N, C-alpha and C positions, 0 to 999 in steps of 0.2 A: 504494500500500500504506500509506503514511503517513496518508493521509486516512481510510482504514478504521480504522486503529488509533486515531486521534484521535476519530473518531465513536464507537467502542466505548467508549473511556475516558469520553467525555462522557455517554454513556448510563448507564454504571455509576455515575458521580459524581452523576447526577441522582436516583438511587434508583429509576429506572423498572425494571420487570421485563418481560421478553419473555413469560414464561409464568407465569401465576398459580399458586400452590399449588392442587392439586385441591380441597382443603377450602374455600378461599376462593371458587373458581369455583362450587362446589356451593352454598355459602351464598348467593351472589348470585342464582343460579338459583332457589333456594327462596324468596328474598325476592320475586322476580318473580311466582312462582306464588301466594304468599301475598297479594301485592298484588292480583292479579286476583280471588282468592277474597274478599278484603275488599270489593271492589265488589259482588260477587254477593250476599254476606251482609249488606252494610251495616255492616261492622265499622269504624266511624269511629275508635275508639280505636287500632286497628292503624295506620290512616293517619296519625293524629296522631304516632305514634312514628316512622313511616317517613319522613314528609316533614320536611325541614329547614325552618326558619323562612323561608328565602329561596326555597323551592321555586317553580318556575315551569313550567307545562305549556303547550306550544304545540300546538294541534290541527291537523288536516289542512287547515283553512281559514285558518290563520294567526292565529286568535284565541288570546289568552293568558289563563291562569287562575292565580291565586295559590294558595297553600296554603289560605287561608281559603275561596276560591271552590270549590276541589276538594272539600275536606272538607265544606263546607256543602251542596254538591250531593248528596254521598253520604248525609249525615245526613237531609236533607229528602226524599230519594227522587227529587229532580229528575233525578239521573243514576242509572240502574239497569241494571247489566249482568246479563244472564240466562245467557249462555254465553260461554266463552272457550276459545281454544286457542293456546298459545304454541308457536312453532316456530323452528328455525334460530337458537337462542340462541348468542351469542358473547360471552364475557367477556374484558375486558382490564383488568388491575389494574396501577396505577402508584403504588406505595407507599400513600398514604392516599386515593387516589381511583381510581375504576373506571368503565368504561363497559360497558353491556350493550346489545347490539343484537339484533334478531330480528324476527319477524313475530307479530303478535297478530291473530287472526281472532275477532271477538267480535260478539255480538248485544246491543244496548243501546238504551235510550231516554234522551233528554235533554229535559226539559220537555215530555214527552208525544210528542215526535217521534222517529222512528227515527234512531238514531245508530250503527247497526251499521257495522262497517268491517273490512276486511282491510287492516291497516296495517303498514308497517315502522316500527320505533321505535328510538330511542336514548335510554337513561336514563343519567344521570350521578350517581354516588354518591360521597360522601365518608365517610371513617371518622372518627367523633368519639366520644370517650369509649368506645372499644372496640366501637362498633357502626356499621353502615352506615346512612346516611340518603341519600335521593334529593334532589338539589338542582335538577335540571332533567330534563324529559322532552319529547320531540318525536315526533310521529307524521306519517307521510305515507301517503296512501292508495295501495294497490297497484292499479294499473290493468292489466287484462288486455289483452294485445296481440293 
């Protein structure tokens, strides 16, 4: 019993929350949807606001892309998403950072090649100057069994 009490006290002292306020969860889910729409519409200014300077994306092949790489590909049309569906979103908020996990089923091309994927993703956000920015994103392809 003492261990449980100690763990609970440590969790409270760290500022972590077990349940995010519904408004915060909704805000992060809306950011995820806006992010996908920004790829569909080529809205690079939105991406520039959303991505932190240190943003790093890791794709399902293990390749990494910086903020400049990702925004540049959207601006140039190298990466073009034509359809997306987000599903199974889960948000966890820990004071000034949060994770969003889920499934993104999308149709896209990258450098003229099919880049469509049904992927599980993890996005990591930090809250800076009163707004959420994404600092890291990782996707893994969902393989049918």
